[in-house]
C-alpha positions in Angstrom: -0.1 -0.1 0.2 3.0 2.1 -0.5 4.3 3.8 -3.8 7.1 2.5 -5.8 9.3 5.3 -4.2 8.0 5.7 -0.7 6.4 9.3 0.2 8.3 11.9 2.2 7.1 12.2 5.5 6.5 15.5 7.1 9.3 16.2 10.1 8.5 14.6 13.1 6.6 12.0 11.2 2.7 11.1 11.7 3.2 11.5 15.8 3.6 14.9 15.0 1.1 15.1 12.9 -1.6 14.0 15.0 -0.4 16.7 17.9 -0.7 19.4 15.1 -4.1 21.3 16.5 -2.4 24.0 17.8 -0.3 24.6 14.7 -3.7 24.7 12.8 -5.1 27.8 11.5 -7.5 29.8 12.8 -11.1 29.3 11.1 -11.7 33.1 10.0 -7.7 33.3 9.3 -8.3 29.6 6.8 -11.6 31.2 5.2 -9.8 34.3 4.2 -6.8 32.0 2.9 -8.8 29.8 0.8 -10.6 33.2 -0.7 -6.9 34.8 -1.8 -6.0 31.6 -3.4 -9.3 31.4 -5.5 -8.8 35.2 -6.1 -5.1 34.6 -7.1 -6.1 31.9 -9.5 -8.8 33.9 -10.9 -6.1 36.4 -12.2 -4.7 34.0 -14.8 -8.3 32.6 -15.9 -9.7 35.1 -19.5 -13.1 35.7 -19.2 -15.9 33.9 -21.3 -18.7 35.4 -23.8 -21.9 33.8 -22.5 -25.1 34.1 -24.6 -27.3 36.8 -22.6 -29.8 33.2 -22.2 -27.0 31.1 -20.5 -25.7 33.8 -17.9 -28.4 34.0 -15.6 -26.9 33.1 -11.8 -23.0 34.1 -13.1 -21.4 37.2 -12.5 -20.1 39.8 -14.9 -16.2 39.0 -15.3 -15.7 43.0 -16.2 -17.7 45.9 -16.1 -20.9 46.2 -18.2 -19.9 49.2 -20.1 -22.6 51.2 -22.5 -22.5 50.1 -25.8 -25.1 52.9 -27.2 -26.6 56.0 -26.1 -29.3 55.2 -23.5 -32.0 56.1 -25.2 -30.5 55.9 -28.7 -32.3 58.7 -29.7 -35.0 61.5 -28.4 -38.5 59.0 -27.7 -41.8 59.8 -26.9 -42.6 58.4 -22.6 -46.4 58.4 -23.6 -48.9 58.1 -26.0 -50.1 61.4 -27.3 -49.1 64.3 -29.3 -45.8 65.8 -30.5 -45.9 69.5 -30.5 -43.6 72.1 -32.1 -44.0 75.7 -30.7 -46.9 77.2 -28.6 -50.4 76.0 -29.2 -52.7 75.6 -30.4 -51.4 73.2 -33.2 -52.7 72.1 -36.5 -53.0 68.4 -36.8 -50.5 67.0 -39.3 -51.7 64.8 -42.1 -48.5 62.5 -42.0 -50.2 59.8 -39.8 -49.3 58.6 -36.3 -45.5 58.2 -35.8 -45.1 54.7 -34.4 -42.2 52.7 -32.5 -39.7 51.6 -34.8 -40.1 54.3 -37.6 -37.3 55.1 -38.8 -38.6 58.7 -40.6 -36.6 61.7 -40.5 -39.4 63.8 -41.1 -39.5 66.7 -38.9 -42.4 68.6 -37.1 -43.1 72.4 -38.4 -43.7 75.4 -35.9 -47.4 74.9 -34.8 -47.8 71.3 -36.1 -48.9 68.5 -34.0 -48.5 64.9 -34.7 -50.2 61.7 -33.5 -46.9 59.5 -31.5 -47.0 56.4 -29.7 -44.5 55.4 -27.1 -41.3 54.8 -27.1 -41.3 56.1 -30.9 -38.7 58.8 -31.9 -40.3 62.0 -31.7 -39.6 64.2 -34.8 -37.3 67.2 -35.5 -38.2 70.2 -34.1 -40.7 68.6 -31.4 -40.7 70.5 -28.1 -43.0 68.7 -26.2 -45.4 65.5 -26.1 -49.0 66.0 -24.8 -50.8 63.2 -23.4 -53.6 62.7 -25.0 -55.4 62.0 -22.1 -54.2 66.3 -21.6 -55.7 67.2 -25.1 -58.6 67.8 -27.0 -59.0 68.3 -30.6 -61.8 70.5 -32.5 -62.6 70.8 -36.5 -60.2 72.9 -38.5 -61.4 76.6 -38.2 -62.2 79.2 -40.9 -58.2 80.1 -41.1 -57.0 79.5 -45.0 -53.5 78.2 -43.5 -55.1 75.5 -41.4 -58.0 74.8 -43.7 -58.9 71.0 -43.4 -57.0 70.5 -40.6 -58.2 69.9 -37.2 -57.1 72.0 -34.3 -55.1 70.5 -31.3 -55.4 72.2 -27.5 -53.7 71.0 -24.5 -56.0 71.0 -21.3 -53.1 71.7 -18.9 -50.0 74.4 -19.0 -47.2 72.4 -21.6 -43.4 72.8 -20.2 -40.8 72.2 -23.0 -39.3 68.7 -23.2 -42.2 67.4 -21.2 -42.8 63.3 -21.6 -39.6 63.4 -24.1 -36.8 61.0 -22.7 -33.6 62.8 -24.3 -31.1 60.8 -25.9 -28.6 59.3 -23.2 -30.8 60.4 -20.3 -30.2 56.7 -18.9 -26.2 56.6 -19.9 -24.2 57.7 -22.7 -21.7 55.7 -24.8 -18.6 54.4 -22.8 -20.8 54.8 -19.4 -19.9 52.0 -16.7 -23.7 50.5 -16.0 -22.5 47.9 -13.4 -19.1 46.6 -12.2 -17.4 43.6 -12.5 -18.8 40.9 -10.0 -22.4 41.8 -10.4 -24.6 39.0 -10.1 -26.5 38.4 -13.4 -29.9 38.6 -12.5 -33.3 38.8 -15.0 -32.9 42.7 -14.7 -29.3 42.4 -15.1 -30.2 40.6 -18.8 -32.6 43.1 -19.6 -30.4 46.0 -19.2 -27.4 44.5 -21.2 -29.9 43.8 -24.1 -30.8 47.4 -24.0 -27.5 48.4 -24.2 -26.5 46.3 -26.9 -24.9 43.2 -25.5 -25.9 39.6 -27.6 -23.1 38.0 -24.6 -22.1 38.9 -21.6 -18.4 38.2 -19.9 -18.6 35.9 -17.4 -15.8 33.9 -15.5 -15.3 30.4 -16.9 -16.9 28.0 -14.1 -14.0 26.0 -12.3 -13.4 22.8 -13.4 -13.5 20.5 -9.6 -12.9 16.7 -9.5 -13.9 14.9 -6.4 -12.0 12.0 -5.5 -13.6 9.5 -2.7 -11.2 8.0 -1.0 -11.8 4.5 1.2 -11.7 0.4 0.5 -14.4 0.5 3.3 -17.0 2.5 1.0 -20.0 0.8 -0.6 -22.3 2.7 -3.5 -25.2 0.7 -3.1 -27.3 -1.7 -0.6 -27.3 -2.1 3.2 -23.9 -1.8 5.3 -22.6 -4.9 6.1 -19.0 -6.9 7.5 -17.6 -3.5 8.7 -18.5 -1.7 5.2 -20.5 1.7 5.2 -22.4 3.6 2.8 -20.9 6.3 0.6 -22.7 9.4 1.8 -20.2 12.0 0.3 -19.8 11.2 -3.3 -23.9 11.5 -3.7 -23.7 14.7 -2.0 -20.8 16.7 -2.9 -21.5 16.9 -6.5 -24.4 18.3 -6.4 -23.4 21.0 -4.2 -20.3 22.3 -5.7 -22.2 22.7 -8.6 -24.7 24.9 -6.6 -21.3 26.9 -5.8 -20.9 27.5 -9.4 -18.8 24.6 -10.3 -18.4 22.3 -13.2 -18.3 18.9 -11.6 -16.0 16.6 -13.8 -15.9 13.5 -12.1 -16.7 12.0 -8.7 -14.3 8.9 -8.6 -13.7 6.4 -5.9 -10.2 5.7 -5.1 -9.0 3.2 -3.2 -6.6 3.2 0.3 -3.9 3.0 -1.8 -1.3 5.7 -2.0 0.1 5.0 -5.5 -3.6 5.1 -6.8 -4.1 8.4 -4.9 -0.9 10.1 -6.3 -1.8 9.4 -10.2 -5.5 10.5 -9.6 -3.9 14.1 -7.9 -1.4 14.5 -10.2 -3.2 13.4 -13.6 -6.6 15.6 -12.6 -6.8 18.6 -14.8 -9.0 20.5 -12.8 -9.0 23.7 -10.9 -9.9 22.0 -7.6 -9.4 18.6 -6.7 -11.6 17.9 -3.8 -10.4 14.6 -1.4 -12.8 12.9 1.5 -10.8 11.2 3.9 -6.9 10.3 4.4 -5.8 14.1 5.9 -5.3 12.7 9.5 -2.7 10.6 10.5 -4.1 6.9 10.0 -2.3 4.0 8.5 -3.7 4.7 5.3 -4.3 8.6 5.7 -2.1 9.4 2.3 -2.9 12.8 1.4 -0.4 14.9 3.1 2.4 11.9 1.8 1.1 12.2 -1.6 1.1 16.2 -1.3 4.7 16.2 -0.3 5.9 13.7 -3.4 3.8 15.6 -5.8 5.4 19.4 -4.9 2.6 20.9 -3.9 2.7 24.0 -1.1 0.1 23.5 1.8 -1.4 27.0 2.1 -3.6 25.4 5.2 -2.9 22.5 7.1 -5.6 21.7 9.8 -8.0 24.7 11.4 -9.0 25.6 14.6 -12.7 24.3 13.9 -15.0 21.5 15.4 -16.1 18.9 13.3 -13.5 19.0 10.6 -10.3 20.1 12.4 -8.1 17.8 9.9 -8.8 19.6 7.0 -6.0 21.3 4.3 -5.6 23.6 1.3 -2.7 23.2 -0.8 -1.4 24.4 -3.9 -0.9 22.1 -6.6 1.7 22.0 -9.5 0.5 24.6 -12.6 -0.1 21.7 -14.9 -1.3 18.0 -14.7 0.7 15.1 -15.4 0.0 12.2 -17.3 -1.3 9.2 -15.5 -2.9 5.9 -16.6 -5.8 7.0 -14.0 -6.2 10.5 -15.0 -9.2 11.6 -16.6 -9.9 10.0 -20.1 -10.4 14.1 -21.5 -6.9 15.1 -23.2 -5.1 17.5 -21.2 -4.6 21.2 -21.9 -1.6 21.9 -23.8 1.5 24.3 -22.5 0.8 27.3 -21.9 2.8 29.5 -23.8 4.9 32.5 -22.8 1.8 35.0 -23.5 -0.4 32.8 -21.0 -0.3 32.9 -17.0 0.4 29.4 -15.4 -2.8 27.4 -14.7 -2.7 27.1 -10.9 -4.5 24.4 -9.6 -5.6 23.6 -5.7 -6.6 20.6 -3.7 -9.0 21.0 -0.9 -8.4 17.9 1.5 -12.0 17.3 3.4 -12.1 14.9 6.3 -13.8 11.4 5.7 -16.9 12.0 8.5 -19.6 13.1 6.5 -20.7 16.5 8.7 -17.1 17.1 9.5 -16.7 16.9 5.2 -19.3 19.8 5.1 -17.4 22.0 7.3 -14.3 21.9 5.4 -16.6 22.1 2.3 -17.6 25.8 3.6 -14.2 26.6 5.4 -11.8 26.4 2.5 -13.7 25.1 -0.7 -16.9 27.4 -0.9 -14.6 30.8 -0.3 -12.1 29.2 -3.1 -14.4 28.9 -5.2 -16.2 32.2 -4.6 -13.1 33.8 -5.3 -12.6 32.1 -8.4 -16.0 32.9 -10.0 -16.1 36.3 -9.0 -18.7 36.0 -6.3 -16.4 36.9 -3.4 -15.3 40.1 -2.5 -11.0 40.0 -3.7 -9.2 38.5 -0.9 -11.7 38.1 1.6 -14.7 35.9 1.9 -18.6 37.6 1.7 -19.5 38.5 5.2 -22.4 36.0 6.4 -25.5 37.0 8.1 -25.7 37.6 11.6 -28.7 36.0 13.5 -29.4 35.8 16.9 -29.4 32.0 18.4 -32.6 31.1 20.1 -30.7 28.7 22.7 -27.8 27.7 24.6 -25.1 26.4 22.6 -22.1 24.7 24.1 -18.7 25.3 22.7 -15.4 23.9 22.1 -12.7 25.5 25.0 -10.2 26.4 22.3 -11.8 26.0 18.3 -14.6 27.6 16.5 -17.6 25.2 16.3 -20.2 24.7 13.3 -23.7 23.8 14.1 -26.6 23.3 12.4 -29.6 25.8 12.7 -32.9 26.7 11.2 -34.1 30.2 10.9 -37.2 30.4 12.3 -38.7 33.9 13.9 -35.5 35.7 13.1 -33.5 33.7 15.1 -31.5 30.9 14.4 -32.4 27.3 16.5 -29.5 24.9 16.7 -30.3 21.2 15.8 -29.2 18.5 17.5 -27.7 15.7 15.4 -24.4 17.7 15.2 -21.9 15.3 15.6 -18.4 15.0 13.0 -20.3 11.5 11.1 -23.9 12.9 11.2 -26.0 14.1 8.6 -29.1 13.9 10.0 -29.3 17.8 11.3 -27.2 19.4 8.1 -30.1 17.5 5.8 -32.4 19.7 8.0 -30.9 22.8 8.2 -30.7 25.9 6.5 -27.4 27.4 7.3 -24.6 26.0 10.1 -23.9 28.9 12.7 -20.6 29.6 13.8 -20.0 29.4 17.6 -16.8 31.0 18.9 -14.7 29.3 21.6 -16.5 28.9 25.1 -20.1 28.6 23.2 -22.7 31.0 23.1 -25.9 32.1 25.3 -29.2 32.8 24.2 -30.2 35.7 22.2 -26.4 36.0 21.2 -25.9 37.1 17.8 -23.8 34.6 15.3 -22.7 34.3 12.0 -24.7 31.9 9.8 -23.1 30.4 7.0 -26.1 30.2 4.2 -26.6 26.6 2.4 -26.4 27.1 -1.5 -30.5 25.9 -1.9 -33.8 27.7 -0.7 -34.5 28.1 3.4 -37.4 25.4 4.1 -40.4 27.0 6.1 -42.6 25.6 8.7 -41.9 24.5 12.1 -38.7 23.2 13.6 -37.6 19.8 12.6 -38.5 17.5 15.3 -34.8 16.9 16.9 -34.8 19.2 19.6 -32.7 22.0 20.4 -30.0 19.9 22.3 -26.9 18.5 21.8 -25.2 15.3 21.1 
């Protein structure tokens, strides 16, 4: 169960690894380090042009600049009459001006012409009189207006009224929205109005999930010391909800050589492993990273559950391997191209501990990599008062599943490292400081990437294991 070339061991051997908790990174600092890693990797990724119909829910990789004046010409804001000069006005015999017409005909002084909302106002128009604010009467005996009805305004007409002047909303080149803006339906509408057919968005991060362990079953009931793999079905959809393109979820046995080949051969931007980050007899992640020349950015976090999690920067390009993904690897970058920066997040093997690692390291890294984060700092989570007392760890941060009801966070009972019952009913994880939290104390709550449930508190009770 070893590599043909023995894996190097960090100074102090595995015994030192087992006692490293005092050297672990504080939880807030670990999240900040993950966000910085994602922001650094994003700097070398060229944005993609995505058709408007496919951009919803992504973020702008570049500022949205107006490609045209809005409106692009003087337009009528109302159905009514385009008038020139003081009234009353002779009604034009030219017919109505409709939206979409490209007529360049002008309005003579003392003349009125019917106009529709959104239509281009004729040159020389001084105001638009709303239809409900005007009346017409038959042509007078005045020979100059013979055969033409006369328009009278029912209230005072101000110059420029109900005309949207060209460039009222923006001029060509104006910044409409900054980079990092979430693409909502309203953003799509603004982009279309401003002349865009597609939007610049960051490429979706490619993620490969390596589920480690010989003891895992993919079907059936647990038996004979074997257990069901809970992380394989969970992590892919969770990462996709965070904006990742999940290339594959692969099973890797407790063989260091197999893990080394999978890690070094992956073409993903982020490799996510489950288990193998502690100091057990088949915990090979640290040794594989040492041999692969990776740089450890976070090696253990002061958080419960999940403290053996880690974050590493891998070599810039994957190597060929028989166990690598079947798709061809990208060609080596030219001198003009920035290097392809890849990372590995090592999650603990216990399910809730893995969720802790996902939200502590993978989520802020992906948020920064896609531009959804705020630069080098992870987005600040909302603060919610906790309903009940929450026991804490003496020295470490604790993440506890909660539901939000009536503006308060209600802690859920099943919150042990190996349990998923609590997180399956939760809509967030409360960040409990060392020593715990008292009722009413405000805590940061990490949102989960799906809609919050409504209704009564799940039947778990607000007590702790």
